[in-house]
N, CA, C and O atoms as CSV, one atom per row, in Angstrom:
chain,resi,resn,atom,element,x,y,z
A,1,MET,N,N,16.282,-14.193,8.704
A,1,MET,CA,C,15.195,-14.424,7.216
A,1,MET,C,C,16.276,-13.705,6.085
A,1,MET,O,O,16.786,-12.587,6.172
A,2,LYS,N,N,16.491,-14.950,4.758
A,2,LYS,CA,C,17.070,-14.389,3.898
A,2,LYS,C,C,16.447,-13.782,2.899
A,2,LYS,O,O,15.304,-14.146,2.625
A,3,SER,N,N,16.854,-13.100,2.417
A,3,SER,CA,C,16.215,-12.442,0.666
A,3,SER,C,C,16.554,-12.725,-0.137
A,3,SER,O,O,17.733,-12.760,-0.490
A,4,LEU,N,N,15.182,-13.170,-0.968
A,4,LEU,CA,C,15.172,-13.672,-2.169
A,4,LEU,C,C,16.355,-13.100,-3.326
A,4,LEU,O,O,16.834,-13.847,-4.180
A,5,LEU,N,N,16.734,-11.597,-3.177
A,5,LEU,CA,C,17.591,-11.039,-4.025
A,5,LEU,C,C,18.520,-11.689,-4.015
A,5,LEU,O,O,19.157,-12.010,-5.018
A,6,THR,N,N,18.753,-11.985,-2.941
A,6,THR,CA,C,20.688,-12.759,-2.968
A,6,THR,C,C,20.054,-14.279,-3.017
A,6,THR,O,O,20.973,-15.068,-2.794
A,7,ASP,N,N,19.105,-14.804,-3.179
A,7,ASP,CA,C,18.638,-16.366,-3.219
A,7,ASP,C,C,19.332,-16.989,-4.463
A,7,ASP,O,O,18.849,-16.599,-5.526
A,8,SER,N,N,20.278,-17.801,-4.555
A,8,SER,CA,C,20.673,-18.029,-6.095
A,8,SER,C,C,19.497,-19.504,-6.421
A,8,SER,O,O,19.607,-20.055,-7.516
A,9,ARG,N,N,18.671,-19.919,-5.633
A,9,ARG,CA,C,17.555,-20.802,-6.387
A,9,ARG,C,C,16.898,-20.172,-7.468
A,9,ARG,O,O,16.281,-19.155,-7.150
A,10,PRO,N,N,16.854,-20.557,-8.884
A,10,PRO,CA,C,15.765,-19.832,-9.750
A,10,PRO,C,C,14.541,-19.490,-9.438
A,10,PRO,O,O,14.113,-20.093,-8.455
A,11,PRO,N,N,13.918,-18.839,-9.855
A,11,PRO,CA,C,12.423,-18.238,-9.552
A,11,PRO,C,C,11.627,-19.630,-10.153
A,11,PRO,O,O,11.715,-20.285,-11.192
A,12,VAL,N,N,10.776,-19.712,-8.872
A,12,VAL,CA,C,9.630,-20.999,-9.151
A,12,VAL,C,C,8.646,-20.338,-9.912
A,12,VAL,O,O,7.943,-19.387,-9.568
A,13,THR,N,N,8.679,-21.085,-11.235
A,13,THR,CA,C,7.338,-20.556,-12.555
A,13,THR,C,C,6.296,-21.872,-12.015
A,13,THR,O,O,5.272,-21.875,-12.698
A,14,ARG,N,N,6.304,-22.796,-11.141
A,14,ARG,CA,C,4.995,-23.822,-11.279
A,14,ARG,C,C,4.445,-23.810,-10.184
A,14,ARG,O,O,4.772,-23.046,-9.276
A,15,THR,N,N,3.494,-24.694,-10.115
A,15,THR,CA,C,2.717,-24.564,-8.891
A,15,THR,C,C,3.611,-25.524,-8.144
A,15,THR,O,O,4.192,-26.481,-8.656
A,16,VAL,N,N,3.661,-25.118,-6.728
A,16,VAL,CA,C,4.018,-25.879,-5.387
A,16,VAL,C,C,3.215,-26.208,-4.256
A,16,VAL,O,O,3.254,-25.496,-3.252
A,17,PRO,N,N,2.432,-27.303,-4.328
A,17,PRO,CA,C,1.346,-27.346,-3.410
A,17,PRO,C,C,2.271,-27.614,-1.723
A,17,PRO,O,O,3.366,-28.115,-1.467
A,18,VAL,N,N,1.146,-26.976,-0.820
A,18,VAL,CA,C,1.952,-27.305,0.424
A,18,VAL,C,C,0.967,-28.871,0.758
A,18,VAL,O,O,-0.241,-29.015,0.946
A,19,ALA,N,N,2.056,-29.834,0.724
A,19,ALA,CA,C,1.586,-31.310,0.640
A,19,ALA,C,C,1.295,-31.477,2.102
A,19,ALA,O,O,0.562,-32.454,2.257
A,20,ALA,N,N,1.542,-30.997,3.018
A,20,ALA,CA,C,1.325,-31.854,4.176
A,20,ALA,C,C,0.376,-31.170,5.163
A,20,ALA,O,O,0.676,-30.175,5.823
A,21,ALA,N,N,-0.906,-31.865,5.200
A,21,ALA,CA,C,-1.990,-31.465,6.092
A,21,ALA,C,C,-1.725,-30.587,7.327
A,21,ALA,O,O,-2.469,-29.615,7.454
A,22,GLY,N,N,-0.700,-30.803,8.327
A,22,GLY,CA,C,-0.480,-30.076,9.291
A,22,GLY,C,C,0.312,-28.545,8.609
A,22,GLY,O,O,0.105,-27.397,9.002
A,23,ASP,N,N,1.204,-28.965,7.543
A,23,ASP,CA,C,1.735,-27.768,7.160
A,23,ASP,C,C,0.630,-26.294,6.716
A,23,ASP,O,O,0.602,-25.128,7.108
A,24,ALA,N,N,-0.178,-27.084,5.722
A,24,ALA,CA,C,-1.508,-25.840,5.163
A,24,ALA,C,C,-2.308,-25.805,6.126
A,24,ALA,O,O,-3.085,-24.865,5.957
A,25,ALA,N,N,-2.574,-26.523,7.336
A,25,ALA,CA,C,-3.374,-26.125,8.482
A,25,ALA,C,C,-2.546,-25.189,9.548
A,25,ALA,O,O,-3.092,-24.465,10.380
A,26,ALA,N,N,-1.426,-25.304,9.409
A,26,ALA,CA,C,-0.584,-23.926,10.170
A,26,ALA,C,C,-0.609,-22.615,9.347
A,26,ALA,O,O,-0.654,-21.465,9.785
A,27,LEU,N,N,-0.574,-22.981,8.218
A,27,LEU,CA,C,-0.707,-21.594,6.918
A,27,LEU,C,C,-1.604,-20.913,7.387
A,27,LEU,O,O,-1.491,-19.735,7.726
A,28,VAL,N,N,-3.158,-21.980,7.494
A,28,VAL,CA,C,-4.413,-21.000,7.018
A,28,VAL,C,C,-4.417,-20.612,8.537
A,28,VAL,O,O,-4.672,-19.417,8.679
A,29,ASP,N,N,-4.242,-21.170,9.511
A,29,ASP,CA,C,-3.986,-20.955,10.990
A,29,ASP,C,C,-3.616,-19.220,11.295
A,29,ASP,O,O,-4.151,-18.285,11.892
A,30,MET,N,N,-2.314,-19.468,10.453
A,30,MET,CA,C,-1.334,-17.852,10.860
A,30,MET,C,C,-2.441,-17.085,9.906
A,30,MET,O,O,-3.326,-16.446,10.475
A,31,LEU,N,N,-2.414,-17.124,8.808
A,31,LEU,CA,C,-3.991,-16.206,8.014
A,31,LEU,C,C,-4.671,-15.600,8.937
A,31,LEU,O,O,-4.722,-14.468,9.418
A,32,LEU,N,N,-5.270,-16.772,9.103
A,32,LEU,CA,C,-6.696,-16.284,10.271
A,32,LEU,C,C,-6.363,-15.302,11.312
A,32,LEU,O,O,-6.847,-14.170,11.319
A,33,HIS,N,N,-5.545,-15.735,12.180
A,33,HIS,CA,C,-5.031,-14.954,13.079
A,33,HIS,C,C,-4.209,-13.967,13.087
A,33,HIS,O,O,-3.944,-13.482,14.188
A,34,GLY,N,N,-3.554,-13.371,11.827
A,34,GLY,CA,C,-2.462,-12.392,11.868
A,34,GLY,C,C,-2.985,-11.007,11.683
A,34,GLY,O,O,-3.751,-10.791,10.743
A,35,PRO,N,N,-2.663,-10.119,12.438
A,35,PRO,CA,C,-2.932,-9.231,12.653
A,35,PRO,C,C,-2.806,-8.354,11.076
A,35,PRO,O,O,-2.000,-8.477,10.154
A,36,VAL,N,N,-4.051,-7.403,11.278
A,36,VAL,CA,C,-4.368,-6.726,9.728
A,36,VAL,C,C,-3.798,-5.314,9.967
A,36,VAL,O,O,-3.923,-4.819,11.087
A,37,ARG,N,N,-3.170,-4.628,8.969
A,37,ARG,CA,C,-2.885,-3.030,9.051
A,37,ARG,C,C,-3.056,-2.610,7.823
A,37,ARG,O,O,-3.175,-3.404,6.890
A,38,ARG,N,N,-3.087,-1.452,7.687
A,38,ARG,CA,C,-3.271,-0.554,6.274
A,38,ARG,C,C,-2.068,-1.032,5.634
A,38,ARG,O,O,-0.894,-1.103,5.999
A,39,PRO,N,N,-2.826,-1.409,4.343
A,39,PRO,CA,C,-1.344,-2.466,3.424
A,39,PRO,C,C,-0.621,-1.041,2.985
A,39,PRO,O,O,-1.062,0.095,2.812
A,40,LEU,N,N,0.515,-1.551,2.901
A,40,LEU,CA,C,1.774,-0.903,2.496
A,40,LEU,C,C,2.074,-0.998,0.807
A,40,LEU,O,O,1.816,-1.966,0.092
A,41,ALA,N,N,2.658,0.215,0.415
A,41,ALA,CA,C,3.376,0.165,-0.937
A,41,ALA,C,C,4.540,-0.784,-0.947
A,41,ALA,O,O,5.245,-1.003,0.039
A,42,HIS,N,N,4.686,-1.315,-2.094
A,42,HIS,CA,C,5.940,-2.301,-2.365
A,42,HIS,C,C,6.537,-2.099,-3.696
A,42,HIS,O,O,5.988,-2.383,-4.760
A,43,PRO,N,N,7.523,-1.665,-3.570
A,43,PRO,CA,C,8.247,-1.522,-4.732
A,43,PRO,C,C,8.606,-2.912,-5.562
A,43,PRO,O,O,8.706,-3.960,-4.923
A,44,LEU,N,N,8.770,-2.902,-6.791
A,44,LEU,CA,C,8.584,-4.028,-8.144
A,44,LEU,C,C,10.003,-4.893,-7.541
A,44,LEU,O,O,10.116,-6.083,-7.834
A,45,SER,N,N,10.875,-4.326,-6.836
A,45,SER,CA,C,11.585,-4.878,-6.948
A,45,SER,C,C,11.885,-5.740,-5.406
A,45,SER,O,O,12.919,-6.355,-5.146
A,46,GLU,N,N,10.681,-5.587,-4.502
A,46,GLU,CA,C,11.048,-6.668,-3.463
A,46,GLU,C,C,10.149,-7.453,-3.489
A,46,GLU,O,O,8.941,-7.402,-3.720
A,47,PRO,N,N,11.358,-8.714,-3.045
A,47,PRO,CA,C,10.948,-10.010,-3.099
A,47,PRO,C,C,9.551,-10.497,-2.686
A,47,PRO,O,O,8.974,-10.017,-1.710
A,48,ARG,N,N,9.002,-11.500,-3.485
A,48,ARG,CA,C,7.662,-11.955,-3.056
A,48,ARG,C,C,7.275,-13.049,-3.729
A,48,ARG,O,O,7.689,-13.361,-4.845
A,49,TYR,N,N,6.448,-13.676,-3.047
A,49,TYR,CA,C,6.112,-15.282,-3.659
A,49,TYR,C,C,4.697,-14.796,-4.080
A,49,TYR,O,O,4.153,-13.755,-3.712
A,50,TRP,N,N,4.245,-15.659,-4.846
A,50,TRP,CA,C,2.850,-15.479,-5.445
A,50,TRP,C,C,2.161,-16.525,-4.500
A,50,TRP,O,O,2.723,-17.618,-4.428
A,51,LEU,N,N,1.165,-16.360,-3.860
A,51,LEU,CA,C,0.356,-17.267,-3.347
A,51,LEU,C,C,-1.205,-17.748,-3.832
A,51,LEU,O,O,-2.057,-16.901,-4.101
A,52,THR,N,N,-1.453,-19.077,-3.904
A,52,THR,CA,C,-3.096,-19.085,-4.732
A,52,THR,C,C,-3.446,-19.815,-3.509
A,52,THR,O,O,-2.597,-20.514,-2.955
A,53,PHE,N,N,-4.666,-19.700,-3.039
A,53,PHE,CA,C,-5.585,-20.500,-2.544
A,53,PHE,C,C,-6.389,-20.956,-3.378
A,53,PHE,O,O,-6.629,-20.198,-4.318
A,54,TRP,N,N,-6.974,-22.082,-3.372
A,54,TRP,CA,C,-7.638,-23.273,-3.325
A,54,TRP,C,C,-9.112,-23.071,-2.325
A,54,TRP,O,O,-9.156,-23.514,-1.177
A,55,LEU,N,N,-9.775,-22.651,-2.695
A,55,LEU,CA,C,-11.044,-22.946,-1.608
A,55,LEU,C,C,-11.964,-23.923,-1.739
A,55,LEU,O,O,-12.111,-24.257,-2.914
A,56,ALA,N,N,-12.672,-24.534,-0.927
A,56,ALA,CA,C,-13.239,-25.044,-0.795
A,56,ALA,C,C,-14.795,-25.231,-1.725
A,56,ALA,O,O,-15.351,-26.307,-1.946
A,57,ASP,N,N,-15.181,-24.123,-2.081
A,57,ASP,CA,C,-16.094,-24.016,-3.272
A,57,ASP,C,C,-15.370,-24.028,-4.673
A,57,ASP,O,O,-15.991,-23.643,-5.664
A,58,GLY,N,N,-14.175,-24.427,-4.763
A,58,GLY,CA,C,-13.921,-24.443,-5.969
A,58,GLY,C,C,-12.965,-23.328,-6.805
A,58,GLY,O,O,-12.171,-23.473,-7.734
A,59,THR,N,N,-13.505,-21.910,-5.885
A,59,THR,CA,C,-12.361,-20.853,-6.305
A,59,THR,C,C,-11.289,-20.771,-6.325
A,59,THR,O,O,-10.595,-21.644,-5.805
A,60,THR,N,N,-10.812,-19.803,-6.870
A,60,THR,CA,C,-9.144,-19.685,-6.456
A,60,THR,C,C,-8.784,-18.363,-5.918
A,60,THR,O,O,-9.529,-17.506,-6.396
A,61,LEU,N,N,-7.886,-17.865,-5.069
A,61,LEU,CA,C,-7.767,-16.528,-4.687
A,61,LEU,C,C,-6.149,-16.746,-4.605
A,61,LEU,O,O,-5.628,-17.750,-4.120
A,62,GLY,N,N,-5.405,-15.579,-5.188
A,62,GLY,CA,C,-4.307,-15.305,-5.365
A,62,GLY,C,C,-3.746,-13.888,-5.060
A,62,GLY,O,O,-4.233,-12.872,-5.557
A,63,ARG,N,N,-2.723,-13.891,-4.234
A,63,ARG,CA,C,-2.433,-12.716,-3.573
A,63,ARG,C,C,-0.692,-12.520,-3.197
A,63,ARG,O,O,-0.315,-13.278,-2.303
A,64,PRO,N,N,0.123,-11.817,-3.641
A,64,PRO,CA,C,1.599,-11.650,-3.316
A,64,PRO,C,C,1.884,-11.851,-1.795
A,64,PRO,O,O,1.099,-11.474,-0.924
A,65,TYR,N,N,3.046,-12.461,-1.552
A,65,TYR,CA,C,3.259,-12.234,0.096
A,65,TYR,C,C,4.779,-11.620,-0.293
A,65,TYR,O,O,5.562,-11.999,-1.164
A,66,PHE,N,N,4.892,-10.558,0.656
A,66,PHE,CA,C,6.089,-9.809,0.562
A,66,PHE,C,C,6.839,-10.606,1.844
A,66,PHE,O,O,6.400,-10.831,2.972
A,67,VAL,N,N,7.993,-10.909,1.309
A,67,VAL,CA,C,8.979,-11.716,2.242
A,67,VAL,C,C,9.595,-11.017,3.308
A,67,VAL,O,O,9.743,-11.467,4.444
A,68,GLU,N,N,10.027,-9.651,2.817
A,68,GLU,CA,C,10.796,-8.634,3.745
A,68,GLU,C,C,9.612,-7.793,5.131
A,68,GLU,O,O,9.899,-7.412,6.265
A,69,THR,N,N,8.586,-7.773,4.549
A,69,THR,CA,C,7.483,-7.103,5.454
A,69,THR,C,C,6.926,-8.012,6.129
A,69,THR,O,O,6.342,-7.721,7.172
A,70,ARG,N,N,7.011,-9.645,5.548
A,70,ARG,CA,C,5.945,-10.448,5.869
A,70,ARG,C,C,4.627,-9.918,5.708
A,70,ARG,O,O,3.845,-10.014,6.653
A,71,GLU,N,N,4.300,-9.414,4.724
A,71,GLU,CA,C,2.237,-9.276,4.249
A,71,GLU,C,C,2.150,-9.543,3.546
A,71,GLU,O,O,3.057,-9.529,2.714
A,72,LEU,N,N,0.756,-10.086,3.296
A,72,LEU,CA,C,0.264,-10.809,2.595
A,72,LEU,C,C,-0.419,-9.751,1.716
A,72,LEU,O,O,-1.068,-9.054,2.496
A,73,MET,N,N,-0.574,-9.320,0.517
A,73,MET,CA,C,-1.423,-8.144,-0.045
A,73,MET,C,C,-2.951,-8.065,0.555
A,73,MET,O,O,-3.837,-8.916,0.476
A,74,GLY,N,N,-2.980,-6.595,1.263
A,74,GLY,CA,C,-4.024,-6.732,1.445
A,74,GLY,C,C,-4.001,-6.029,2.938
A,74,GLY,O,O,-4.898,-5.293,3.348
A,75,GLY,N,N,-2.885,-6.367,3.632
A,75,GLY,CA,C,-2.558,-5.856,4.918
A,75,GLY,C,C,-2.167,-7.027,6.284
A,75,GLY,O,O,-1.702,-6.632,7.353
A,76,VAL,N,N,-2.460,-8.480,5.982
A,76,VAL,CA,C,-2.391,-9.339,6.423
A,76,VAL,C,C,-0.795,-9.458,7.106
A,76,VAL,O,O,0.063,-9.896,6.339
A,77,VAL,N,N,-0.445,-9.159,8.242
A,77,VAL,CA,C,0.984,-9.342,8.792
A,77,VAL,C,C,1.192,-10.777,9.094
A,77,VAL,O,O,0.197,-11.313,9.581
A,78,LEU,N,N,2.274,-11.575,8.925
A,78,LEU,CA,C,2.133,-12.737,9.079
A,78,LEU,C,C,3.698,-13.092,10.081
A,78,LEU,O,O,4.507,-12.205,10.352
A,79,THR,N,N,3.853,-14.516,10.501
A,79,THR,CA,C,4.612,-14.322,10.922
A,79,THR,C,C,6.339,-14.996,10.332
A,79,THR,O,O,6.649,-15.039,9.141
A,80,GLU,N,N,6.881,-15.270,11.012
A,80,GLU,CA,C,8.568,-15.600,10.497
A,80,GLU,C,C,8.395,-17.258,10.130
A,80,GLU,O,O,8.962,-17.953,9.287
A,81,GLU,N,N,7.595,-17.501,10.913
A,81,GLU,CA,C,7.105,-19.310,10.558
A,81,GLU,C,C,6.488,-19.634,9.293
A,81,GLU,O,O,6.751,-20.668,8.680
A,82,PHE,N,N,5.546,-18.628,8.840
A,82,PHE,CA,C,4.772,-18.585,7.654
A,82,PHE,C,C,5.927,-18.729,6.755
A,82,PHE,O,O,6.134,-19.830,6.245
A,83,THR,N,N,6.718,-17.710,6.503
A,83,THR,CA,C,7.696,-17.876,5.435
A,83,THR,C,C,8.473,-19.269,6.007
A,83,THR,O,O,8.399,-20.156,5.157
A,84,ARG,N,N,9.120,-19.645,7.096
A,84,ARG,CA,C,9.800,-20.969,6.845
A,84,ARG,C,C,9.046,-21.892,6.418
A,84,ARG,O,O,9.411,-22.431,5.373
A,85,ILE,N,N,8.194,-22.214,6.849
A,85,ILE,CA,C,7.066,-23.070,6.086
A,85,ILE,C,C,7.181,-23.071,4.439
A,85,ILE,O,O,7.341,-24.087,3.763
A,86,LEU,N,N,7.075,-21.799,3.962
A,86,LEU,CA,C,6.536,-21.783,2.755
A,86,LEU,C,C,8.130,-22.372,1.769
A,86,LEU,O,O,8.251,-23.254,0.919
A,87,GLU,N,N,9.173,-21.381,2.399
A,87,GLU,CA,C,10.230,-21.951,1.951
A,87,GLU,C,C,10.722,-23.585,2.180
A,87,GLU,O,O,11.875,-23.873,1.858
A,88,ARG,N,N,10.109,-24.306,2.564
A,88,ARG,CA,C,10.488,-25.983,2.695
A,88,ARG,C,C,9.833,-26.417,1.606
A,88,ARG,O,O,10.214,-27.531,1.246
A,89,TYR,N,N,8.747,-25.804,0.772
A,89,TYR,CA,C,8.361,-26.212,-0.280
A,89,TYR,C,C,9.073,-25.966,-1.600
A,89,TYR,O,O,8.823,-26.568,-2.644
A,90,LEU,N,N,10.060,-24.939,-1.428
A,90,LEU,CA,C,10.935,-24.439,-2.759
A,90,LEU,C,C,11.724,-25.405,-3.296
A,90,LEU,O,O,11.862,-26.314,-2.477
A,91,PRO,N,N,12.339,-25.621,-4.378
A,91,PRO,CA,C,13.162,-26.272,-4.819
A,91,PRO,C,C,14.322,-26.048,-4.453
A,91,PRO,O,O,14.562,-24.841,-4.422
A,92,GLU,N,N,15.508,-26.964,-4.036
A,92,GLU,CA,C,16.599,-26.229,-3.483
A,92,GLU,C,C,17.362,-25.523,-5.080
A,92,GLU,O,O,18.362,-24.806,-5.022
């Protein structure tokens, strides 16, 4: 897995939706079935994505996803496939 610290792409500062229904369903499934552990402390320099979830009731939930540890803030540990799906939506 590549590190965002050495990534030559500029930071994304706009919304990048996961447009494919299959990808969105796969991400949700990984979130629902990912193991949960005690949340880790993360240094400010650790690469992260900010994820915003638009929920069916009209509310949103935002959480950082730490790429190196594959942890969604709160202690949900995700697979490398989760990162691969997200990175398909980032601009080159």
